[in-house]
C-alpha positions as semicolon CSV with decimal commas, in nm:
position;residue;x (nm);y (nm);z (nm)
1;X;0,126;-1,328;0,688
2;X;-0,044;-0,958;0,722
3;X;-0,046;-0,964;0,379
4;X;-0,244;-1,303;0,336
5;X;-0,490;-1,184;0,601
6;X;-0,572;-0,906;0,434
7;X;-0,608;-1,065;0,087
8;X;-0,863;-1,274;0,286
9;X;-1,050;-0,978;0,442
10;X;-1,101;-0,854;0,084
11;X;-1,261;-1,230;-0,033
12;X;-1,509;-1,138;0,253
13;X;-1,549;-0,790;0,132
14;X;-1,631;-0,930;-0,207
15;X;-1,860;-1,218;-0,075
16;X;-2,054;-0,918;0,129
17;X;-2,083;-0,697;-0,142
18;X;-2,241;-0,916;-0,347
19;X;-2,490;-1,087;-0,083
20;X;-2,551;-0,711;-0,001
21;X;-2,580;-0,594;-0,368
22;X;-2,822;-0,912;-0,502
23;X;-3,024;-0,842;-0,168
24;X;-3,141;-0,498;-0,306
25;X;-3,234;-0,640;-0,615
26;X;-3,545;-0,859;-0,707
27;X;-3,321;-1,173;-0,742
28;X;-3,499;-1,452;-0,560
29;X;-3,179;-1,636;-0,448
30;X;-3,169;-1,948;-0,195
31;X;-2,846;-1,830;-0,009
32;X;-2,692;-2,135;0,204
33;X;-2,808;-2,137;0,562
34;X;-2,632;-1,865;0,778
35;X;-2,410;-1,771;0,436
36;X;-2,391;-1,396;0,579
37;X;-2,322;-1,532;0,919
38;X;-2,062;-1,731;0,795
39;X;-1,892;-1,405;0,665
40;X;-1,926;-1,205;0,937
41;X;-1,788;-1,488;1,163
42;X;-1,472;-1,564;0,911
43;X;-1,399;-1,182;0,880
44;X;-1,398;-1,132;1,250
45;X;-1,159;-1,403;1,287
46;X;-0,937;-1,268;1,015
47;X;-0,973;-0,906;1,209
48;X;-0,868;-1,090;1,495
49;X;-0,570;-1,246;1,362
50;X;-0,492;-0,914;1,175
51;X;-0,504;-0,707;1,508
52;X;-0,251;-0,987;1,690
53;X;-0,005;-0,957;1,369
54;X;-0,018;-0,594;1,387
55;X;0,163;-0,486;1,728
56;X;0,285;-0,134;1,687
57;X;-0,042;0,068;1,820
58;X;-0,024;0,356;1,978
59;X;-0,243;0,456;2,285
60;X;-0,403;0,733;2,073
61;X;-0,466;0,463;1,808
62;X;-0,652;0,207;2,056
63;X;-0,870;0,499;2,203
64;X;-1,015;0,597;1,855
65;X;-1,047;0,214;1,787
66;X;-1,199;0,191;2,121
67;X;-1,434;0,473;2,086
68;X;-1,542;0,378;1,720
69;X;-1,630;0,026;1,840
70;X;-1,837;0,149;2,182
71;X;-2,034;0,382;1,989
72;X;-2,148;0,161;1,683
73;X;-2,181;-0,121;1,937
74;X;-2,381;0,086;2,147
75;X;-2,597;0,258;1,857
76;X;-2,638;-0,105;1,702
77;X;-2,740;-0,289;2,038
78;X;-3,019;-0,021;2,125
79;X;-3,155;0,023;1,803
80;X;-3,149;-0,302;1,684
81;X;-2,997;-0,248;1,345
82;X;-2,777;-0,515;1,232
83;X;-2,596;-0,294;0,949
84;X;-2,425;-0,091;1,199
85;X;-2,240;-0,374;1,317
86;X;-2,141;-0,495;0,947
87;X;-2,006;-0,154;0,881
88;X;-1,798;-0,151;1,213
89;X;-1,657;-0,454;1,126
90;X;-1,556;-0,399;0,760
91;X;-1,413;-0,059;0,868
92;X;-1,227;-0,244;1,098
93;X;-1,078;-0,533;0,879
94;X;-1,037;-0,300;0,590
95;X;-0,828;-0,056;0,781
96;X;-0,463;-0,046;0,678
97;X;-0,579;-0,169;0,331
98;X;-0,481;0,114;0,063
99;X;-0,813;0,280;-0,007
100;X;-0,757;0,276;-0,390
101;X;-0,719;-0,099;-0,360
102;X;-1,054;-0,133;-0,183
103;X;-1,236;0,128;-0,435
104;X;-1,134;-0,048;-0,734
105;X;-1,275;-0,376;-0,578
106;X;-1,596;-0,241;-0,489
107;X;-1,628;-0,032;-0,851
108;X;-1,535;-0,383;-1,038
109;X;-1,800;-0,590;-0,803
110;X;-2,059;-0,349;-0,801
111;X;-2,066;-0,242;-1,177
112;X;-2,059;-0,611;-1,320
113;X;-2,374;-0,670;-1,064
114;X;-2,504;-0,393;-1,188
115;X;-2,492;-0,480;-1,541
116;X;-2,579;-0,857;-1,465
117;X;-2,912;-0,731;-1,303
118;X;-3,005;-0,495;-1,599
119;X;-2,965;-0,762;-1,850
120;X;-3,178;-1,010;-1,661
121;X;-3,436;-0,758;-1,608
122;X;-3,482;-0,731;-1,976
123;X;-3,430;-1,095;-2,082
124;X;-3,714;-1,195;-1,787
125;X;-3,489;-1,374;-1,551
126;X;-3,541;-1,105;-1,288
127;X;-3,883;-0,878;-1,215
128;X;-3,850;-0,569;-1,379
129;X;-4,096;-0,319;-1,154
130;X;-4,250;-0,039;-1,351
131;X;-4,449;0,183;-1,169
132;X;-4,703;0,459;-1,295
133;X;-4,760;0,733;-1,083
134;X;-5,012;0,988;-1,159
135;X;-4,867;1,300;-1,362
136;X;-4,537;1,127;-1,380
137;X;-4,359;0,954;-1,671
138;X;-4,324;0,531;-1,630
139;X;-4,031;0,436;-1,372
140;X;-3,834;0,097;-1,435
141;X;-3,621;-0,045;-1,165
142;X;-3,432;-0,277;-1,386
143;X;-3,430;-0,551;-1,160
144;X;-3,368;-0,313;-0,844
145;X;-3,614;-0,284;-0,563
146;X;-3,714;0,064;-0,645
147;X;-3,622;0,264;-0,948
148;X;-3,450;0,546;-0,731
149;X;-3,264;0,262;-0,547
150;X;-3,157;0,113;-0,892
151;X;-3,062;0,491;-1,003
152;X;-2,848;0,545;-0,649
153;X;-2,577;0,291;-0,783
154;X;-2,493;0,516;-1,079
155;X;-2,439;0,839;-0,879
156;X;-2,191;0,627;-0,630
157;X;-2,052;0,426;-0,873
158;X;-1,962;0,780;-1,074
159;X;-1,820;0,922;-0,767
160;X;-1,591;0,606;-0,728
161;X;-1,487;0,635;-1,035
162;X;-1,414;1,006;-1,033
163;X;-1,187;0,944;-0,702
164;X;-0,996;0,639;-0,890
165;X;-0,925;0,817;-1,235
166;X;-0,860;1,178;-1,039
167;X;-0,660;1,377;-1,261
168;X;-0,657;1,106;-1,568
169;X;-0,998;1,158;-1,593
170;X;-1,102;1,246;-1,966
171;X;-1,380;1,481;-2,092
172;X;-1,517;1,145;-2,233
173;X;-1,593;0,979;-1,910
174;X;-1,740;1,295;-1,774
175;X;-1,988;1,289;-2,083
176;X;-2,080;0,963;-1,975
177;X;-2,168;1,046;-1,608
178;X;-2,403;1,310;-1,792
179;X;-2,526;1,040;-1,996
180;X;-2,613;0,824;-1,691
181;X;-2,787;1,146;-1,529
182;X;-3,012;1,158;-1,861
183;X;-3,074;0,748;-1,855
184;X;-3,195;0,749;-1,482
185;X;-3,417;1,042;-1,560
186;X;-3,557;0,886;-1,880
187;X;-3,612;0,531;-1,739
188;X;-3,642;0,530;-1,374
189;X;-3,759;0,928;-1,349
190;X;-3,512;0,953;-1,011
191;X;-3,509;1,306;-1,062
192;X;-3,298;1,372;-0,763
193;X;-3,027;1,138;-0,893
194;X;-3,015;1,319;-1,222
195;X;-2,980;1,638;-1,030
196;X;-2,688;1,486;-0,846
197;X;-2,536;1,358;-1,152
198;X;-2,549;1,635;-1,361
199;X;-2,420;1,866;-1,077
200;X;-2,123;1,589;-1,039
201;X;-2,058;1,619;-1,418
202;X;-2,044;1,978;-1,440
203;X;-1,833;2,030;-1,116
204;X;-1,556;1,777;-1,312
205;X;-1,603;1,912;-1,590
206;X;-1,492;2,257;-1,465
207;X;-1,230;2,104;-1,285
208;X;-1,122;1,922;-1,607
209;X;-1,116;2,279;-1,794
210;X;-0,889;2,423;-1,525
211;X;-0,622;2,103;-1,576
212;X;-0,638;2,199;-1,919
213;X;-0,601;2,550;-1,878
214;X;-0,333;2,537;-1,621
215;X;-0,140;2,249;-1,863
216;X;-0,128;2,490;-2,144
217;X;0,011;2,761;-1,888
218;X;0,287;2,520;-1,794
219;X;0,373;2,461;-2,209
220;X;0,412;2,833;-2,232
221;X;0,624;2,915;-1,944
222;X;0,857;2,576;-2,003
223;X;0,740;2,405;-1,682
224;X;0,679;2,120;-1,888
225;X;0,813;1,864;-1,617
226;X;0,636;2,029;-1,336
227;X;0,340;1,812;-1,178
228;X;-0,031;1,969;-1,232
229;X;-0,062;1,898;-0,878
230;X;0,153;2,148;-0,745
231;X;-0,035;2,427;-0,963
232;X;-0,369;2,561;-0,761
233;X;-0,679;2,395;-0,956
234;X;-0,916;2,511;-0,682
235;X;-0,909;2,817;-0,476
236;X;-0,838;2,796;-0,112
237;X;-1,144;2,951;0,032
238;X;-1,358;2,754;-0,150
239;X;-1,191;2,420;-0,045
240;X;-1,231;2,575;0,324
241;X;-1,646;2,569;0,246
242;X;-1,645;2,276;0,110
243;X;-1,472;2,084;0,394
244;X;-1,781;2,189;0,584
245;X;-2,035;2,078;0,335
246;X;-2,112;1,760;0,553
247;X;-2,238;1,969;0,861
248;X;-2,400;2,196;0,681
249;X;-2,628;2,012;0,446
250;X;-2,688;1,781;0,735
251;X;-2,803;2,118;0,932
252;X;-3,030;2,249;0,639
253;X;-3,212;1,925;0,627
254;X;-3,284;1,872;0,960
255;X;-3,388;2,221;1,028
256;X;-3,597;2,237;0,725
257;X;-3,786;1,889;0,828
258;X;-3,838;2,015;1,171
259;X;-3,976;2,375;1,111
260;X;-4,175;2,263;0,791
261;X;-4,540;2,350;0,768
262;X;-4,790;2,368;0,473
263;X;-4,875;2,712;0,610
264;X;-4,542;2,827;0,445
265;X;-4,539;2,863;0,072
266;X;-4,156;2,838;0,058
267;X;-4,142;2,540;0,253
268;X;-4,438;2,381;0,105
269;X;-4,284;2,426;-0,281
270;X;-3,958;2,296;-0,156
271;X;-4,109;1,966;0,011
272;X;-4,269;1,940;-0,332
273;X;-3,937;1,967;-0,500
274;X;-3,787;1,725;-0,307
275;X;-4,072;1,453;-0,325
276;X;-4,218;1,526;0,027
277;X;-3,913;1,489;0,223
278;X;-3,956;1,761;0,431
279;X;-4,301;1,639;0,513
280;X;-4,191;1,285;0,607
281;X;-3,877;1,440;0,818
282;X;-4,143;1,645;1,010
283;X;-4,375;1,356;1,081
284;X;-4,095;1,165;1,198
285;X;-4,035;1,446;1,473
286;X;-4,346;1,395;1,548
287;X;-4,396;1,025;1,598
288;X;-4,040;0,968;1,747
289;X;-3,804;1,139;1,995
290;X;-3,440;1,197;1,922
291;X;-3,224;0,896;2,134
292;X;-2,867;0,909;2,199
293;X;-2,832;0,587;2,045
294;X;-3,129;0,546;1,829
295;X;-3,454;0,340;1,822
296;X;-3,635;0,100;1,546
297;X;-3,834;0,275;1,321
298;X;-4,094;0,127;1,144
299;X;-4,092;0,216;0,781
300;X;-4,288;0,121;0,462
301;X;-4,181;0,211;0,143
302;X;-4,291;0,106;-0,237
303;X;-3,988;-0,106;-0,293
304;X;-4,040;-0,466;-0,420
305;X;-4,392;-0,486;-0,556
306;X;-4,598;-0,219;-0,763
307;X;-4,952;-0,237;-0,548
308;X;-4,823;-0,079;-0,223
309;X;-4,901;0,269;-0,365
310;X;-5,238;0,146;-0,443
311;X;-5,344;-0,064;-0,166
312;X;-5,139;0,096;0,114
313;X;-5,221;0,459;0,272
314;X;-4,957;0,435;0,545
315;X;-4,639;0,527;0,362
316;X;-4,388;0,624;0,562
317;X;-4,016;0,633;0,451
318;X;-3,721;0,838;0,571
319;X;-3,510;0,908;0,237
320;X;-3,264;1,155;0,376
321;X;-2,961;0,990;0,514
322;X;-2,926;1,260;0,770
323;X;-3,283;1,203;0,922
324;X;-3,231;0,852;0,888
325;X;-2,925;0,819;1,112
326;X;-3,061;1,071;1,351
327;X;-3,366;0,921;1,412
328;X;-3,276;0,551;1,385
329;X;-2,913;0,504;1,513
330;X;-2,919;0,824;1,726
331;X;-2,758;1,159;1,798
332;X;-2,445;1,020;1,915
333;X;-2,356;0,828;1,599
334;X;-2,479;1,112;1,393
335;X;-2,249;1,351;1,512
336;X;-1,975;1,092;1,531
337;X;-2,050;1,033;1,137
338;X;-2,069;1,363;1,035
339;X;-1,760;1,473;1,237
340;X;-1,529;1,193;1,084
341;X;-1,653;1,293;0,723
342;X;-1,555;1,642;0,811
343;X;-1,207;1,490;0,894
344;X;-1,154;1,309;0,638
345;X;-1,263;1,637;0,392
346;X;-1,026;1,845;0,603
347;X;-0,724;1,573;0,583
348;X;-0,811;1,587;0,163
349;X;-0,731;1,950;0,176
350;X;-0,418;1,954;0,375
351;X;-0,287;1,686;0,084
352;X;-0,442;1,900;-0,178
353;X;-0,677;1,622;-0,273
354;X;-0,940;1,818;-0,392
355;X;-1,109;1,562;-0,553
356;X;-1,193;1,376;-0,234
357;X;-1,299;1,694;-0,093
358;X;-1,545;1,742;-0,404
359;X;-1,664;1,378;-0,363
360;X;-1,743;1,415;-0,003
361;X;-1,938;1,753;-0,067
362;X;-2,131;1,571;-0,330
363;X;-2,221;1,295;-0,127
364;X;-2,339;1,563;0,136
365;X;-2,576;1,705;-0,117
366;X;-2,676;1,333;-0,223
367;X;-2,771;1,228;0,090
368;X;-2,977;1,536;0,180
369;X;-3,216;1,354;-0,042
370;X;-3,110;0,933;-0,068
371;X;-3,075;0,736;0,264
372;X;-2,779;0,497;0,135
373;X;-2,511;0,665;0,356
374;X;-2,471;0,376;0,581
375;X;-2,485;0,114;0,313
376;X;-2,143;0,000;0,233
377;X;-2,265;-0,162;-0,100
378;X;-2,377;0,183;-0,214
379;X;-2,113;0,404;-0,022
380;X;-1,730;0,286;-0,020
381;X;-1,628;0,577;0,125
382;X;-1,722;0,511;0,454
383;X;-1,436;0,291;0,447
384;X;-1,229;0,586;0,442
385;X;-1,321;0,726;0,779
386;X;-1,133;0,545;1,055
387;X;-0,820;0,537;0,866
388;X;-0,836;0,907;0,825
389;X;-0,957;0,967;1,166
390;X;-0,632;0,741;1,300
391;X;-0,388;0,921;1,034
392;X;-0,218;0,586;0,938
393;X;-0,010;0,517;0,712
394;X;-0,154;0,285;0,438
395;X;0,033;-0,062;0,487
396;X;0,120;-0,193;0,150
397;X;0,160;-0,569;0,109
398;X;0,453;-0,680;0,016
399;X;0,329;-0,864;-0,299
400;X;0,033;-0,863;-0,547
401;X;-0,242;-1,158;-0,517
402;X;-0,486;-1,317;-0,698
403;X;-0,738;-1,073;-0,579
404;X;-0,549;-0,797;-0,660
405;X;-0,440;-0,936;-0,984
406;X;-0,555;-0,763;-1,286
407;X;-0,675;-0,442;-1,122
408;X;-0,342;-0,248;-1,097
409;X;-0,386;-0,129;-1,423
410;X;-0,760;-0,056;-1,422
């Protein structure tokens, strides 16, 4: 019964991903009335049934679940951002399902929808917004609501693919990550997404080279049957540093935004390289106070049309995830999320899962300049946080179902 409930939750997750992804595109879909509400309600029902079927809770687990729920719901109630309730619901509902399985489903669904969106934008079934900014190359959105939002999908999908493949990752696949970086730069002028993709490709290229070297050394020493995982692929001091990447990146971005001034040439140049993100962060600190559980922050971006830039001078958008979480969702949830990611990185280091440590560090860098950390249709790694805090054993389903059928060999 628990296995069937988990499969039902995965079906709701697929529907939610599909709905939210298409909402981030230029598709004009007339969803059935209360379609998303129905997904949420059914997921809540399945979650309650799952909690009733799973009876081996410990006191510590119940306390953690209670704190998670309380913090998210308080921030959602005070700030008014419904996304927090959605994130909390799927973190709880998907808890106990193997993360590898969730990530495979996420990758397949989002990749398929992304390809469909690109094709439809090129054959005229959906608008392909093209932006022309003075002094910059033409930017295409390929059916997305904005070029940088479209490009961000390639960053998150690349990180998901690396986690799925890990030691099986091939040089050709790393080359595809680098090629994606070239593509989002050439067609979307998404320079920061390009930088993250290039950095990711170079990092995993170095890791792959290290693997090849260790395999060669094992063959020479006659240790052919020894697993490569038993070897030191990354030095311990570097892993220890990367564990703290999330809080370090958050502190750097928030401090630079708070201290920004055009009178400081270094900060002014850095702000120019970051496309005005420091200035916008500084404006946020001037207009709003940092609240415990957040507040509604009105934002005006360039997405969904090509005339806002020309007609509107009131542009204000917090691109940094760290600034968005701090100002919109509050400092309590901000520290909560940062601590949870750092905990996941620490536990990954303990089990020698250096790929996850590197991925979380790359997520931290990306979230300095992108606002998608709390959007699970972009960032599936949010769903890992609760399980890592609870240190639960992933409960294996007794038998495969039609949801996971065909993904096992993926």
